[in-house]
C-alpha positions as CSV (number, residue, x, y, z in Angstrom):
1,M,76.2,95.0,191.1
2,E,73.8,96.5,188.4
3,Q,70.7,95.1,190.0
4,N,71.6,96.7,193.0
5,K,71.5,100.2,191.7
6,I,68.8,99.6,189.8
7,V,64.9,97.9,190.7
8,V,61.9,97.8,188.4
9,F,58.0,99.3,189.0
10,E,56.5,98.0,185.9
11,S,58.6,97.8,183.3
12,K,60.1,101.3,184.6
13,K,63.7,100.9,186.0
14,I,64.3,103.1,188.4
15,R,67.7,104.1,190.0
16,R,68.9,103.8,193.4
17,V,71.5,104.0,195.7
18,W,72.4,102.7,199.1
19,V,73.9,105.5,201.7
20,N,73.5,105.8,205.7
21,D,72.1,102.4,205.6
22,E,69.1,103.3,204.0
23,W,67.8,103.6,200.2
24,F,67.9,106.7,198.1
25,F,65.7,106.8,194.8
26,S,65.9,109.1,191.2
27,V,63.2,111.4,191.8
28,V,62.6,112.0,188.1
29,D,63.0,107.7,187.5
30,V,59.8,108.0,190.1
31,V,57.9,110.5,188.6
32,S,58.7,109.3,185.2
33,A,57.1,105.7,186.2
34,L,54.3,107.5,187.8
35,T,53.1,110.0,185.1
36,D,54.2,108.1,181.6
37,S,56.0,112.2,181.0
38,N,58.4,112.3,178.4
39,K,60.0,115.1,179.7
40,P,59.9,114.2,183.6
41,R,62.6,116.7,184.3
42,V,60.7,119.6,183.1
43,Y,57.6,117.6,185.1
44,W,59.6,117.6,188.5
45,N,60.9,121.1,187.7
46,A,57.2,122.3,187.4
47,M,55.8,120.3,190.2
48,K,58.3,121.9,192.6
49,T,57.3,124.9,191.6
50,R,54.0,124.1,191.3
51,V,54.1,122.7,195.2
52,K,55.7,125.8,196.5
53,A,53.0,127.9,195.7
54,Q,50.5,125.9,196.7
55,D,51.6,124.5,200.2
56,G,54.7,126.4,200.6
57,I,57.3,123.7,200.6
58,E,60.3,123.2,199.3
59,L,60.3,119.8,197.7
60,S,63.9,120.5,197.5
61,T,64.9,120.1,200.8
62,I,63.6,117.0,201.5
63,C,65.8,115.4,198.2
64,R,70.0,114.7,198.6
65,Q,72.0,115.6,195.3
66,L,73.8,112.2,195.2
67,K,75.5,110.4,191.7
68,L,74.1,108.3,189.6
69,E,74.8,106.3,186.6
70,A,72.7,108.1,183.4
71,A,72.4,106.1,180.3
72,D,75.5,107.0,178.5
73,G,77.3,105.7,181.6
74,K,78.7,108.5,183.3
75,M,77.7,109.4,186.6
76,Y,75.7,112.8,187.7
77,L,74.5,114.2,190.6
78,T,70.6,113.6,190.2
79,D,67.6,114.3,192.8
80,C,67.3,111.1,195.1
81,A,65.1,110.9,198.3
82,N,64.3,107.7,200.8
83,T,61.5,106.3,201.3
84,K,60.1,108.7,203.6
85,S,60.6,111.5,201.3
86,M,59.1,109.6,198.4
87,F,56.2,109.2,200.3
88,R,55.5,113.0,200.4
89,I,56.9,113.7,197.1
90,I,54.2,111.0,195.6
91,Q,51.7,112.8,197.4
92,S,51.9,115.8,195.1
93,I,51.7,113.3,191.6
94,P,47.9,112.9,190.5
95,S,48.6,109.2,189.1
96,T,46.3,106.2,189.7
97,K,49.5,104.0,189.9
98,A,50.8,106.2,193.1
99,E,48.9,104.0,196.2
100,P,50.3,100.5,194.3
101,F,53.8,102.5,193.6
102,K,54.1,103.1,197.6
103,Q,53.2,99.4,198.0
104,W,55.9,98.6,195.6
105,L,58.8,100.9,197.3
106,A,58.1,100.2,201.3
107,Q,58.1,96.4,200.3
108,V,61.7,97.5,198.4
109,G,62.9,98.8,201.8
110,Y,61.4,96.3,203.6
111,E,63.5,93.5,201.4
112,R,66.7,95.6,202.1
113,V,66.1,95.5,206.0
114,Q,65.6,91.6,206.0
115,E,69.1,91.5,203.7
116,I,71.0,93.6,207.0
117,E,69.8,91.2,209.4
118,N,69.3,88.0,207.5
119,P,72.5,88.4,204.8
120,E,71.6,84.8,202.9
121,L,67.9,85.9,201.9
122,A,70.4,89.1,200.2
123,Q,72.5,85.8,198.7
124,E,68.9,84.1,197.5
125,R,67.3,87.0,196.2
126,M,70.7,87.3,193.7
127,K,70.5,83.8,192.9
128,Q,66.5,84.3,191.5
129,I,67.9,87.4,189.2
130,Y,71.4,84.8,187.8
131,E,68.8,81.7,187.6
132,R,66.1,84.2,185.3
133,K,68.9,85.6,182.9
134,G,69.7,81.6,182.5
135,Y,72.3,81.0,184.3
136,P,72.7,77.3,185.6
137,K,73.6,76.7,189.5
138,D,77.0,75.8,189.6
139,W,78.1,78.9,187.8
140,I,75.7,80.7,190.2
141,D,77.6,79.6,192.9
142,K,80.8,80.3,191.6
143,R,79.9,83.8,191.1
144,L,78.4,84.2,194.4
145,R,81.0,82.8,196.3
146,G,83.5,85.1,194.0
147,I,81.5,88.2,195.3
148,A,82.2,87.1,198.9
149,I,85.7,86.8,197.8
150,R,85.9,90.1,196.2
151,Q,84.0,92.0,199.5
152,N,86.6,90.4,201.5
153,L,89.5,92.1,199.7
154,T,87.4,95.8,199.4
155,D,87.3,95.6,203.5
156,E,90.8,94.6,203.0
157,W,91.6,97.7,201.2
158,K,90.0,100.1,203.3
159,E,91.8,98.0,206.6
160,R,94.6,99.6,204.9
161,G,93.5,103.1,204.2
162,I,92.4,102.6,200.3
163,I,88.7,103.8,199.7
164,T,88.4,105.5,196.5
165,E,87.0,103.9,193.0
166,R,89.9,104.5,191.3
167,D,92.2,103.4,193.6
168,Y,90.2,99.8,193.4
169,A,90.4,100.0,189.7
170,I,93.8,100.2,189.8
171,L,94.8,97.6,192.3
172,T,91.9,95.0,190.8
173,A,94.2,95.6,186.9
174,E,97.3,94.4,188.7
175,I,96.1,91.5,189.8
176,S,94.1,91.0,186.6
177,K,97.4,91.6,184.6
178,A,99.2,89.0,186.3
179,A,96.6,86.6,186.7
180,F,95.6,86.8,183.0
181,G,97.9,88.6,181.0
182,I,95.2,91.6,180.4
183,T,93.6,94.6,182.8
184,P,89.6,94.2,183.2
185,S,88.7,97.2,180.4
186,E,91.1,94.7,177.9
187,Y,89.1,91.9,179.1
188,K,86.0,93.4,178.3
189,E,87.1,94.7,175.4
190,L,88.3,91.5,174.0
191,K,84.7,90.0,175.5
192,G,82.8,92.7,173.1
193,L,81.6,94.3,176.2
194,T,81.2,98.0,174.9
195,R,78.2,98.9,177.9
196,K,79.7,100.6,181.1
197,N,77.4,99.2,183.2
198,Q,78.6,95.5,181.7
199,N,79.9,93.5,184.3
200,L,82.9,91.3,183.3
201,R,82.7,88.6,185.7
202,D,78.7,87.9,184.4
203,H,80.8,86.7,181.1
204,M,82.9,84.9,182.6
205,T,83.6,81.2,182.0
206,D,83.4,78.9,184.9
207,L,87.4,78.8,184.7
208,E,88.1,82.4,184.3
209,L,85.8,82.9,187.6
210,I,87.6,80.4,189.5
211,F,91.2,82.1,188.2
212,T,89.8,85.7,189.2
213,M,88.7,84.2,192.9
214,L,92.1,82.6,193.7
215,G,94.3,85.7,192.5
216,E,92.0,87.8,195.0
217,R,91.8,85.6,197.5
218,V,95.8,85.2,197.9
219,T,96.1,88.9,197.6
220,T,93.8,89.0,200.7
221,E,95.8,86.7,202.1
222,I,99.4,88.0,201.7
223,S,98.0,91.6,202.4
224,Q,96.3,90.2,205.6
225,K,100.2,89.1,206.7
226,E,101.5,91.7,205.7
227,K,99.4,94.5,206.3
228,P,101.1,96.9,203.9
229,E,101.2,100.6,205.1
230,T,101.3,102.2,201.7
231,F,99.5,102.2,198.4
232,V,102.8,101.0,196.4
233,K,102.8,98.3,198.8
234,S,99.4,97.6,198.3
235,K,100.0,97.5,194.4
236,R,103.4,95.4,195.1
237,V,100.5,92.8,196.8
238,A,97.9,92.3,194.7
239,K,100.6,91.9,191.6
240,R,102.0,88.7,194.0
241,G,98.4,87.6,194.3
242,G,97.7,87.7,191.1
243,R,100.6,86.1,189.9
244,V,99.8,82.8,191.7
245,A,96.5,82.9,189.7
246,G,98.5,83.5,186.8
247,T,101.1,80.6,187.7
248,A,98.5,78.3,187.8
249,R,96.6,79.5,185.1
250,K,99.4,78.5,182.4
251,Q,99.6,75.0,183.8
252,A,96.2,74.5,183.4
253,E,96.6,75.8,180.1
254,K,99.1,73.4,179.4
255,E,97.4,70.7,180.3
256,L,94.4,71.6,178.9
257,G,95.6,72.1,175.6
258,R,93.7,75.8,175.2
259,S,94.0,79.4,176.9
260,I,91.7,80.0,179.7
261,V,91.4,83.8,178.9
262,T,88.4,83.7,175.7
263,G,86.1,85.6,174.2
264,Q,83.9,83.7,174.6
265,N,80.4,85.1,177.2
266,Y,79.4,82.8,179.1
267,L,75.5,83.2,177.7
268,P,74.4,83.2,174.0
269,K,73.7,87.0,173.2
270,Q,69.8,87.0,173.4
271,T,69.9,86.0,176.8
272,K,72.1,88.6,178.1
């Protein structure tokens, strides 16, 4: 989810990525938050030069180049640092916000450790995020259940040797086409979701979420039973799982006298 990739410090968005059981934060985002510089990349480059000249320390060596999503929706390699390294970087930034940021950074890292030890905490925080966006409790419960079902499915795909995002997208599209008659990208277009980072499922109605869950859960069950050995076989399984949801959807539409597939967004536009 987008909420997992971005956190906010005093209205400034800080991108992050979870790697090897710890958070890595975008250095330029932190620089922007602490300095209010309108050119944080220039500031960061100048800062590295200054620290090397003064202290003989190469700050780049305590960073990692990791891919983060930029404003244009594309993924770019970006200087990132874990909590320990970020504390060192912050020491070289003359800012009155440094100490509050350190406390915030430590809390963010601590919360993630808590969530690993007790996954229910992660769910509770996710509930709070959706509640702040204006979603009602019954929708949130379905959404969280859907996230768990999706995670079970991707875990099963990993067991079958499927690991790339591209392959996940292809298999997901097979389920969606069989369940709803359209691919996720076509679904987003139908709902008017133009930004790449907008999550389709956050804009689905109750019934759309339910049939999405059905297709993915049945796909997981079939895959666990048959253990497909190739990507092509997993693709066929995905289509079969989606077809079960598609059959149920069509029957529901017959009874309701309307289409389940809709361009309606769950929340009014002003609350997205």
